[in-house]
SERO-4910 file (N, C-alpha, C, O; in steps of 0.05 Angstrom, whole numbers):
BEGIN
 pado doro    nc1    nc2    nc3   cac1   cac2   cac3    cc1    cc2    cc3    oc1    oc2    oc3
  Met    A   -290     78   -114   -285     64   -149   -269     32   -132   -250     28   -117
  Arg    A   -287     17   -145   -281    -16   -147   -279    -17   -175   -296    -12   -192
  Pro    A   -237    -30   -182   -230    -33   -207   -246    -66   -219   -261    -84   -209
  Pro    A   -231    -59   -247   -233    -94   -250   -226   -109   -234   -217   -103   -212
  Ala    A   -228   -134   -245   -211   -159   -226   -181   -161   -243   -181   -159   -268
  Ser    A   -158   -164   -228   -136   -174   -240   -120   -192   -230   -121   -198   -206
  Ala    A   -102   -205   -248    -97   -228   -243    -85   -228   -218    -63   -220   -209
  Pro    A   -114   -244   -204   -111   -254   -169    -82   -274   -155    -69   -292   -165
  Phe    A    -80   -264   -132    -60   -281   -119    -27   -274   -122     -9   -288   -113
  Arg    A    -25   -253   -133     10   -244   -133     12   -246   -124      9   -270   -119
  His    A     20   -230   -101     29   -225    -67     20   -244    -51     -2   -251    -58
  Arg    A     33   -264    -22     14   -273    -22     40   -267      7     62   -278     10
  Pro    A     29   -248     24     55   -244     56     27   -275     68     37   -277     91
  Tyr    A     14   -286     68      3   -298     90     11   -333     90      5   -350    107
  Asp    A     23   -334     71     42   -361     68     57   -367     78     66   -386     66
  Gly    A     71   -361    102     90   -364    128    107   -359    122    126   -370    134
  Thr    A    116   -335     93    143   -334     99    156   -310    122    178   -307    133
  Thr    A    134   -297    121    117   -277    141     98   -273    157     76   -276    147
  Gln    A     98   -266    182     79   -267    190     61   -247    205     67   -254    227
  Pro    A     39   -222    210     32   -215    211     41   -196    238     55   -205    256
  Phe    A     30   -165    236     41   -157    263     76   -162    260     84   -161    284
  Thr    A    101   -166    243    126   -154    254    132   -151    224    119   -156    203
  Val    A    157   -141    228    166   -118    205    171   -131    183    164   -116    165
  Gly    A    182   -155    170    180   -178    154    198   -163    120    192   -164     96
  Leu    A    216   -153    130    224   -124    117    244   -147     91    249   -168    103
  Arg    A    255   -147     66    270   -155     45    276   -149     26    259   -142     10
  Pro    A    313   -149     13    303   -129    -12    300   -137    -39    309   -157    -50
  Val    A    283   -114    -50    279   -117    -76    292    -96    -94    304    -76    -87
  Ala    A    284   -106   -122    316    -97   -138    303    -66   -156    279    -65   -162
  Glu    A    314    -53   -159    307    -31   -175    292    -33   -191    273    -18   -189
  Ala    A    293    -56   -218    269    -62   -228    241    -66   -225    222    -59   -239
  Ser    A    243    -85   -198    214    -77   -181    217    -72   -160    216    -84   -139
  Trp    A    224    -45   -169    206    -30   -147    181    -23   -150    168    -26   -129
  Leu    A    168    -12   -172    146     -1   -183    127    -29   -197    134    -48   -210
  Glu    A     99    -19   -187     93    -45   -198     65    -42   -226     45    -56   -228
  Pro    A     70    -27   -238     47    -15   -268     41    -41   -264     57    -54   -251
  Asp    A     20    -53   -271      2    -80   -280    -27    -77   -301    -33    -55   -309
  Ala    A    -37    -89   -305    -71    -83   -321    -93    -67   -303   -117    -66   -311
  Leu    A    -84    -54   -280    -93    -36   -272    -95    -13   -270   -115      2   -269
  Leu    A    -63     -6   -268    -61     27   -287    -77     42   -287    -77     63   -274
  Cys    A    -99     31   -306   -106     61   -326   -125     68   -300   -121     88   -287
  Ala    A   -143     52   -296   -173     42   -276   -161     60   -248   -174     79   -239
  His    A   -129     48   -232   -120     65   -203   -125     89   -216   -147    101   -212
  Leu    A    -98    102   -240    -91    122   -243   -117    144   -241   -112    165   -230
  Glu    A   -146    140   -251   -167    152   -258   -169    156   -227   -164    177   -216
  Glu    A   -176    138   -218   -186    146   -177   -171    162   -173   -181    184   -181
  Lys    A   -149    165   -164   -138    195   -159   -140    205   -169   -147    219   -150
  Glu    A   -143    225   -195   -157    242   -205   -177    251   -186   -180    267   -168
  Arg    A   -195    225   -204   -213    229   -187   -222    247   -153   -237    264   -145
  Leu    A   -198    229   -141   -208    238   -114   -195    258   -107   -201    266    -85
  Phe    A   -168    276   -126   -144    297   -126   -171    315   -133   -172    338   -123
  Ala    A   -188    308   -147   -210    340   -152   -226    341   -144   -241    359   -150
  Ala    A   -238    309   -113   -260    323    -98   -250    332    -78   -265    345    -63
  Asn    A   -221    327    -70   -219    340    -42   -206    339    -31   -206    333     -7
  Leu    A   -177    348    -50   -152    343    -50   -134    347    -21   -116    331    -14
  Pro    A   -139    361    -12   -129    360     25   -138    339     41   -128    338     63
  Ala    A   -164    316     31   -157    287     46   -137    265     26   -141    241     27
  Val    A   -122    275     14   -106    249     -7    -80    260    -13    -61    248    -22
  Phe    A    -81    281     -8    -47    303     -5    -51    332      6    -67    350      1
  Arg    A    -18    328     31    -10    344     50     20    342     51     35    328     64
  Ala    A     25    360     33     52    373     46     74    395     58     75    416     46
  Glu    A     86    392     75     92    418     96    107    434     69    107    422     48
  Asp    A    118    462     71    130    476     46    158    476     42    172    486     24
  Asn    A    164    462     65    204    457     67    211    423     57    228    408     66
  Thr    A    184    412     28    189    382     21    195    392     -9    197    373    -25
  Ala    A    199    418    -21    200    416    -50    218    399    -51    212    377    -60
  Ala    A    238    402    -44    271    388    -51    277    366    -44    301    360    -43
  Ala    A    261    350    -38    257    317    -27    231    306    -48    230    284    -59
  Gln    A    203    336    -53    186    327    -79    196    324    -98    185    307   -112
  Gly    A    216    333   -107    236    331   -134    261    306   -123    274    302   -144
  Glu    A    267    296   -110    269    281   -119    257    249   -128    265    231   -142
  Val    A    234    252   -111    206    222   -116    205    229   -140    209    212   -158
  Phe    A    201    253   -146    193    258   -189    220    242   -204    219    223   -219
  Glu    A    240    254   -196    264    250   -215    270    209   -216    279    197   -235
  Leu    A    260    195   -185    264    164   -175    251    162   -199    259    159   -222
  Val    A    228    162   -189    192    144   -206    191    154   -231    172    147   -245
  Val    A    214    175   -246    208    183   -272    222    163   -296    217    157   -320
  Glu    A    246    156   -274    274    146   -279    269    110   -292    272     93   -309
  Asn    A    257    120   -262    250     76   -260    233     81   -274    241     65   -292
  Leu    A    206     94   -286    195     90   -304    203     93   -336    184     88   -351
  Arg    A    228    102   -348    238    106   -374    257     86   -362    265     77   -384
  Arg    A    272     68   -341    290     42   -347    275     19   -351    285     -2   -359
  Phe    A    244     24   -344    243     -9   -344    210     -8   -343    198    -29   -339
  His    A    204      2   -344    169      5   -361    166      9   -386    153    -11   -393
  Glu    A    171     24   -406    165     34   -426    148     18   -437    144     22   -461
  Ala    A    132     -3   -423    119    -27   -446     90    -10   -431     68    -14   -442
  Thr    A     89      5   -409     63     25   -395     62     54   -395     41     66   -389
  His    A     93     70   -405     96     86   -399    111    108   -423    133    110   -413
  Ser    A    112    118   -437    116    135   -458    116    167   -445     96    178   -436
  Phe    A    142    180   -445    157    198   -445    170    213   -473    189    206   -487
  Asn    A    151    237   -476    168    258   -504    153    296   -492    139    295   -472
  Ser    A    158    322   -503    145    333   -493    134    346   -484    118    364   -490
  Gly    A    152    332   -450    144    339   -418    121    337   -420    105    356   -417
  Asn    A    114    309   -428     86    282   -425     93    261   -415    115    252   -420
  Val    A     81    251   -402     76    228   -402     56    208   -415     32    212   -411
  His    A     63    190   -429     36    170   -459     34    146   -426     53    141   -412
  Leu    A      6    135   -422      8    119   -411      2    101   -445    -11    110   -464
  Thr    A     15     78   -444     12     73   -466     -5     43   -478      7     27   -492
  Ser    A    -31     40   -471    -46     29   -467    -70     46   -474    -90     34   -482
  Thr    A    -72     71   -473   -102     88   -478    -84    109   -492    -61    107   -502
  Ala    A   -106    134   -490    -97    157   -499    -91    173   -482    -89    197   -489
  Arg    A    -87    163   -451    -85    178   -434    -57    195   -430    -37    182   -433
  Arg    A    -55    217   -425    -30    235   -412    -22    241   -397    -25    224   -380
  Ile    A     -6    267   -387     -4    264   -354     22    290   -364     43    284   -376
  Ala    A     12    322   -354     31    326   -359     54    340   -336     48    353   -316
  Leu    A     76    334   -344     92    351   -325     98    365   -319     97    381   -338
  Gly    A    111    378   -290    111    414   -291     92    415   -292     89    428   -313
  Glu    A     56    407   -280     30    434   -271     37    433   -248     41    456   -240
  Ala    A     41    416   -228     34    406   -196     57    407   -182     77    398   -194
  Gln    A     60    414   -163     90    393   -148     86    370   -139     66    356   -135
  Asp    A    115    370   -135    124    352   -155    122    314   -137    140    299   -146
  Leu    A    107    301   -118     95    304   -100     74    283   -125     72    260   -135
  Leu    A     62    310   -123     32    308   -143     25    295   -165      3    285   -170
  Thr    A     57    298   -187     55    303   -199     60    257   -216     51    240   -231
  Ala    A     85    264   -192    100    235   -189     68    205   -187     63    186   -202
  Ser    A     55    215   -163     41    208   -154     16    199   -181      5    178   -182
  Lys    A     12    218   -197    -10    218   -217      4    189   -236    -12    172   -244
  Leu    A     38    189   -243     40    169   -265     39    132   -261     42    115   -278
  Val    A     32    128   -214     38    103   -203     23    105   -190     10    123   -180
  Gln    A     24     76   -189    -16     74   -178     -3     65   -148    -19     58   -130
  Glu    A     31     65   -144     24     74   -102     23     93    -97     41    108   -103
  Asp    A     10     99    -90     10    117    -58     45    129    -53     65    119    -63
  Leu    A     45    147    -39     79    160    -44     87    183    -11     83    207    -14
  Val    A     94    176      7     97    178     37    122    193     35    140    182     23
  Ile    A    127    217     45    156    225     54    158    224     81    141    235     95
  Met    A    180    209     92    191    213    134    213    235    127    232    233    111
  Arg    A    207    252    140    236    266    150    259    259    182    242    245    193
  Pro    A    270    259    192    281    252    214    268    274    243    253    257    252
  Gly    A    267    285    252    252    292    277    270    283    313    283    263    319
  Pro    A    261    310    334    272    306    345    258    275    362    270    260    377
  Glu    A    234    275    354    213    255    361    215    219    341    201    198    339
  Gly    A    240    230    331    254    213    303    227    208    281    206    221    277
  Tyr    A    234    193    273    216    192    237    186    213    226    167    199    234
  Arg    A    181    222    221    151    235    218    148    242    187    165    244    169
  Met    A    118    243    187    106    234    164    104    283    147     87    300    153
  Val    A    134    286    123    119    308    118    125    319     87    140    335     77
  Ala    A    105    301     77     90    308     45     81    273     47     93    254     57
  Ala    A     55    275     33     36    250     23     20    262     -1      7    283     -6
  Ser    A     28    232    -17     -9    228    -30    -13    205    -27      3    188    -35
  Leu    A    -38    202    -12    -49    173      7    -75    180     -3    -91    195      9
  Cys    A    -81    161    -45   -109    165    -48   -124    146    -38   -148    152    -37
  Phe    A   -112    111    -27   -110     89    -30   -102     73      9    -94     51     17
  Pro    A   -112     98     23   -110     87     56   -127     50     68   -151     51     64
  Ser    A   -122     39     73   -136     19     84   -140     25    121   -130     11    138
  Ser    A   -151     43    125   -184     36    145   -158     64    155   -147     56    175
  Trp    A   -148     88    149   -132    113    167   -146    131    141   -158    126    120
  Arg    A   -135    156    158   -136    180    141   -121    199    150   -111    205    172
  Leu    A   -120    209    126    -81    232    115    -82    249    139    -62    251    153
  Ser    A   -114    266    147   -113    274    171   -117    283    192   -119    303    207
  Glu    A   -116    250    187   -120    250    219    -79    238    230    -73    235    254
  Lys    A    -61    233    208    -24    221    214    -15    234    202      7    223    198
  Phe    A    -16    264    184     -5    278    182     22    297    195     17    318    205
  Gly    A     42    290    194     58    306    221     67    289    233     91    289    237
  Leu    A     51    269    244     61    257    269     80    234    257     81    221    235
  Ser    A    100    234    294    127    211    281    113    176    270     91    169    262
  Met    A    136    162    273    122    137    270     98    124    303     74    117    305
  Thr    A    112    125    315    107    131    342     73    135    338     58    118    347
  Gly    A     65    157    327     39    172    334     20    155    302     -4    148    301
  Ile    A     36    153    286     34    144    266     16    108    273     -6    103    264
  His    A     33     88    291     20     68    295     13     70    315     14     50    329
  Glu    A     -1     98    327    -28     90    355    -38     61    352    -45     52    330
  Gly    A    -39     51    368    -74     31    351    -61      6    343    -72    -15    349
  Val    A    -39      5    332    -24    -19    321    -23    -40    336    -34    -31    356
  Pro    A    -18    -63    341    -21    -77    362      5    -82    368     10   -101    352
  Gly    A     25    -77    381     45    -92    382     75    -71    378     96    -82    385
  Phe    A     76    -41    367     84    -27    348     87    -22    359    108    -33    365
  Asn    A     79      0    383    103     14    404     88      3    428     76     20    441
  Gln    A     88    -13    433     92    -46    470    120    -56    465    137    -52    482
  Ser    A    126    -69    443    143    -90    450    169    -77    423    166    -55    413
  Arg    A    194    -96    414    202    -93    405    212    -78    368    232    -77    354
  Met    A    192    -71    367    172    -78    334    179    -46    327    193    -38    309
  Gly    A    166    -30    348    181      3    340    211      3    340    221     19    324
  Gln    A    222     -6    350    253     -7    361    270    -12    338    288      4    331
  Val    A    263    -40    323    276    -44    306    263    -25    275    273    -17    254
  Val    A    241    -25    284    230      4    253    258     29    253    278     36    239
  Ala    A    242     36    284    263     64    282    290     65    268    297     79    249
  Arg    A    307     40    284    338     30    273    338     33    249    355     50    243
  Leu    A    325     22    229    322     10    211    318     39    189    323     39    165
  Phe    A    307     59    203    301     74    187    334     93    182    345    104    162
  Glu    A    339     91    210    365    101    217    377     95    202    385    113    187
  Asn    A    385     67    195    404     58    179    415     55    152    436     52    140
  Leu    A    384     59    147    379     51    109    396     77    103    399    100    112
  Lys    A    409     54     73    430     74     61    407     77     37    386     66     32
  Pro    A    428    106     19    419    112      2    423     86    -20    442     71    -15
  Gly    A    405     79    -43    412     65    -69    396     28    -46    394      7    -59
  Gln    A    391     28    -20    372      6    -19    351      7    -27    343     28    -38
  Leu    A    335    -14    -24    312    -26    -20    302    -52    -15    304    -76    -21
  Leu    A    285    -28      9    263    -55     29    235    -55     15    224    -37      3
  Cys    A    227    -88     22    193    -90     14    188   -100     41    203   -108     59
  Arg    A    164    -98     39    138   -112     63    113   -114     51    105   -105     30
  Phe    A    100   -132     73     72   -135     56     54   -138     84     64   -149    103
  Asn    A     32   -128     85      0   -131     95    -17   -141     76    -21   -136     52
  Trp    A    -30   -162     99    -45   -165     88    -78   -172    101    -86   -191    115
  Ser    A    -93   -151     93   -134   -163    122   -149   -164     98   -140   -161     75
  Ile    A   -175   -169    105   -196   -172     93   -226   -151     99   -232   -141    120
  Tyr    A   -241   -150     70   -243   -120     65   -268   -128     52   -262   -147     37
  Pro    A   -299   -122     49   -318   -140     49   -325   -125     22   -348   -117     18
  Asp    A   -298   -117     -2   -301    -98    -18   -274    -89    -30   -258    -78    -14
  Gly    A   -269    -92    -54   -263    -85    -77   -243    -47    -77   -220    -42    -85
  Glu    A   -267    -27    -63   -263     -1    -68   -217      2    -46   -204     -6    -27
  Leu    A   -215     24    -75   -187     29    -73   -184     50    -42   -167     44    -26
  His    A   -197     68    -39   -211     90    -19   -215     88      8   -229    103     21
  His    A   -194     60     24   -219     55     48   -204     71     67   -184     60     77
  Pro    A   -211     96     73   -205    120    103   -209    114    133   -195    118    153
  Gln    A   -240     99    125   -258     99    145   -239     58    167   -217     46    169
  Pro    A   -252     56    171   -239     27    182   -252     19    182   -274     29    184
  Glu    A   -247    -21    180   -272    -34    167   -285    -56    184   -273    -74    195
  Arg    A   -298    -54    185   -305    -74    210   -324    -94    196   -340    -85    179
  Ile    A   -321   -138    206   -325   -143    178   -347   -155    208   -334   -161    228
  Ala    A   -371   -158    210   -384   -165    227   -418   -184    234   -435   -190    251
  Phe    A   -409   -187    197   -441   -201    194   -428   -235    186   -406   -244    186
  Lys    A   -452   -245    180   -443   -275    188   -448   -297    169   -468   -310    165
  Val    A   -413   -298    153   -417   -310    135   -415   -340    122   -404   -361    127
  Ser    A   -434   -328     99   -455   -342     88   -427   -347     65   -406   -334     61
  Ala    A   -443   -379     47   -429   -380     22   -431   -353     -4   -410   -348    -16
  Asn    A   -449   -342     -9   -455   -318    -13   -436   -296    -11   -419   -288    -26
  Ser    A   -447   -286     18   -422   -267     23   -393   -279     36   -383   -268     55
  Phe    A   -390   -285     34   -359   -292     35   -350   -296      4   -328   -286     -1
  Ala    A   -359   -305    -11   -347   -300    -40   -346   -267    -59   -336   -263    -81
  Arg    A   -361   -249    -41   -351   -229    -35   -335   -210    -28   -333   -186    -33
  Leu    A   -324   -225    -17   -292   -225      5   -276   -217     -7   -264   -232    -22
  Phe    A   -271   -190     -6   -234   -184     -7   -216   -194      3   -224   -199     25
  Leu    A   -192   -202      0   -163   -200      2   -143   -174     -1   -129   -174    -22
  Arg    A   -141   -155     15   -133   -130      3    -95   -141     10    -92   -154     31
  Val    A    -80   -139      1    -51   -153     11    -38   -105     -9    -42    -90    -27
  Glu    A    -19   -110     22     -3    -73     18     10    -92     12      9   -114     22
  Arg    A     29    -84    -12     47    -76    -16     81    -46    -16     89    -30    -32
  Gln    A     91    -55     15    103    -21     17    135    -27     13    148    -47     17
  Thr    A    140     -6      7    189     -3     -3    180     22     19    160     33     27
  Leu    A    214     22     22    230     41     28    252     45     11    262     30     -6
  Arg    A    263     83     25    272     79      4    291    106     23    277    122     35
  Arg    A    326    112     26    327    143     15    341    151     -1    360    144    -14
  Leu    A    321    177      3    336    194    -22    354    207    -17    359    221      2
  Pro    A    366    200    -37    399    209    -41    409    235    -31    429    233    -16
  Arg    A    401    259    -36    401    284    -27    385    294     14    394    293     37
  Ser    A    362    299      2    354    308     30    359    291     56    361    299     79
  Gly    A    361    261     44    365    242     66    343    233     83    344    222    105
  Asp    A    307    245     55    291    234     83    277    209     68    286    209     45
  Ile    A    259    189     71    264    164     70    235    161     55    214    169     64
  Leu    A    237    148     33    218    148     16    200    125     22    209    102     22
  Phe    A    167    130     29    150     95     34    131     94     26    111    103     37
  Thr    A    131     72    -12    109     75    -35     87     53    -19     96     41      1
  Ile    A     67     50    -25     41     31    -12     21      9    -46      3     11    -63
  Lys    A     37     -5    -38     22      4    -68     -6    -33    -59      2    -55    -49
  Ile    A    -42    -24    -69    -58    -48    -60    -62    -58    -80    -63    -49   -103
  His    A    -66    -85    -71    -68   -115    -86   -105   -114    -90   -119    -94    -85
  His    A   -114   -138   -100   -145   -128    -79   -146   -181   -101   -135   -190   -121
  Asp    A   -158   -188    -87   -155   -211    -89   -180   -222    -85   -179   -227    -61
  Pro    A   -206   -229    -94   -228   -223    -92   -223   -258    -88   -209   -273   -102
  Leu    A   -240   -264    -64   -241   -293    -50   -265   -311    -79   -268   -334    -88
  Ala    A   -276   -287    -83   -296   -307   -100   -274   -314   -123   -286   -318   -144
  Val    A   -254   -315   -125   -241   -344   -146   -223   -339   -139   -206   -322   -144
  Leu    A   -225   -357   -122   -205   -368    -98   -218   -400   -105   -198   -414   -106
  Ser    A   -230   -409   -107   -238   -436   -107   -234   -454   -134   -236   -478   -136
  Arg    A   -225   -432   -161   -216   -432   -186   -183   -427   -197   -171   -429   -219
  Gln    A   -177   -421   -174   -148   -425   -170   -137   -451   -168   -145   -464   -148
  Glu    A   -113   -470   -189    -97   -483   -186    -87   -500   -164    -86   -524   -158
  Asp    A    -78   -468   -151    -58   -477   -121    -82   -469   -102    -75   -454    -84
  Arg    A   -106   -476   -100   -121   -457    -81   -116   -489    -50   -139   -489    -41
  Thr    A   -109   -497    -44   -118   -505    -21   -102   -495    -10   -111   -487     12
  Leu    A    -62   -484    -17    -50   -476    -21    -60   -461      1    -67   -464     24
  Ile    A    -57   -430    -28    -78   -406    -16    -94   -419     14    -87   -418     38
  Ala    A   -111   -427      5   -130   -420     26   -125   -441     48   -145   -449     59
  Ser    A   -103   -450     55    -92   -467     86    -74   -452     93    -72   -451    117
  Ser    A    -57   -437     80    -44   -421     96    -58   -395    102    -51   -380    120
  Leu    A    -81   -390     84    -89   -352    102   -106   -361    123   -111   -346    142
  Arg    A   -117   -389    120   -142   -400    149   -112   -404    162   -119   -393    183
  Lys    A    -83   -410    167    -62   -417    194    -65   -385    202    -69   -373    223
  Gln    A    -60   -376    176    -53   -343    196    -71   -341    212    -67   -347    235
  Leu    A    -97   -332    203   -121   -320    192   -128   -337    240   -131   -322    260
  Leu    A   -128   -358    241   -128   -374    261   -104   -362    284   -107   -371    306
  Ala    A    -88   -349    282    -59   -353    293    -66   -333    313    -64   -338    337
  Leu    A    -77   -302    299    -87   -283    313    -97   -275    337   -118   -286    344
  Asp    A    -90   -262    348   -106   -261    372   -115   -248    375   -109   -231    358
  Asn    A   -136   -240    395   -158   -227    400   -154   -186    395   -169   -167    387
  Asp    A   -125   -190    404   -120   -150    394   -120   -153    367   -141   -148    356
  Gln    A   -101   -162    351   -104   -165    325   -124   -166    308   -123   -152    288
  Leu    A   -151   -189    314   -166   -190    306   -180   -168    307   -194   -161    288
  Thr    A   -178   -155    329   -204   -126    331   -185    -98    301   -191    -83    282
  Tyr    A   -167   -104    313   -153    -93    288   -155    -92    257   -153    -73    241
  Lys    A   -160   -116    253   -163   -117    231   -194   -116    223   -202   -119    199
  Gly    A   -213   -111    247   -243   -126    243   -257   -146    232   -278   -145    218
  Leu    A   -241   -167    242   -247   -191    247   -249   -209    254   -243   -232    246
  Val    A   -266   -193    292   -267   -204    307   -295   -235    318   -298   -256    331
  Ala    A   -309   -218    299   -340   -220    286   -330   -247    270   -324   -268    283
  Ala    A   -329   -247    254   -328   -265    227   -311   -284    222   -313   -301    204
  Arg    A   -281   -277    251   -259   -300    232   -259   -331    238   -241   -347    238
  Asp    A   -287   -335    244   -288   -375    252   -302   -372    215   -292   -379    194
  Glu    A   -318   -363    219   -341   -365    200   -317   -365    169   -318   -384    154
  Ile    A   -304   -347    165   -278   -351    142   -268   -370    146   -274   -388    131
  Ala    A   -254   -376    163   -233   -398    164   -242   -429    171   -228   -450    170
  Met    A   -279   -426    178   -293   -449    144   -288   -466    127   -280   -488    119
  Gln    A   -303   -431    126   -303   -429     83   -279   -438     74   -275   -457     59
  Leu    A   -256   -418     88   -234   -429     72   -222   -457     75   -202   -464     63
  Glu    A   -236   -474     93   -225   -505     96   -245   -522     78   -240   -545     70
  Gln    A   -269   -508     73   -278   -520     42   -272   -517     26   -268   -537     12
  Val    A   -265   -488     16   -235   -494     -5   -215   -520    -20   -196   -514    -33
***
């Protein structure tokens, strides 16, 4: 499902403040943890469609995760009550999306599933084990080129198998120490970016942009930005990992007031990617053509 366009280029992880394939974490305030926006209803409708079509493909939870799921539910509801009354209102065991007649009933499903139906973010619970933190529960409707069925139950090492530099360098060690030292109440945020051939939200298959980019095909590309957050659940000690997808259509780039800054920053990071990184992002065949189009912008 391709949602309608929202305000583009809200987050710009390619602007030089961080580098691709690095940890790049920064603190984030509780008020900014969740990001309901103009696409809230469209994203939630797509989640409901995916849940109805094939629930195991987008939601899984081990049997001993009920308490942790409850913590996630409490944190999400509390945050929405405190900071997002413009989009969510609560009464009589229901949540109403204030911009529509849409209503979500509380307490009718597993807590993680219910929490996921309230927000655009995907929600993943990581639990410490002998091989480090591993995925024990997840509502993952909007993956960026990976499948929940292939990653569920794996440790961080297994989840990031194939990610350039994660298991082969200090990055994996840094992330492991970060997970161990994360304090309750501490909120951290990071970003990923990639270029996709469409604005679909549900992308379990790896994308490979292999066609020769022309003026028309460049305008059909989307800059897909993942906003990820980390926080420790206060009672279980598990870690909640959230993922919010932002789609920036390159078709509107030329109409942005700061288009020169956006295009030049993105082009610089694109050209700095090595072959393994380009392969991972599916940009080996199209990188140079995209860079040329960005230069023209």
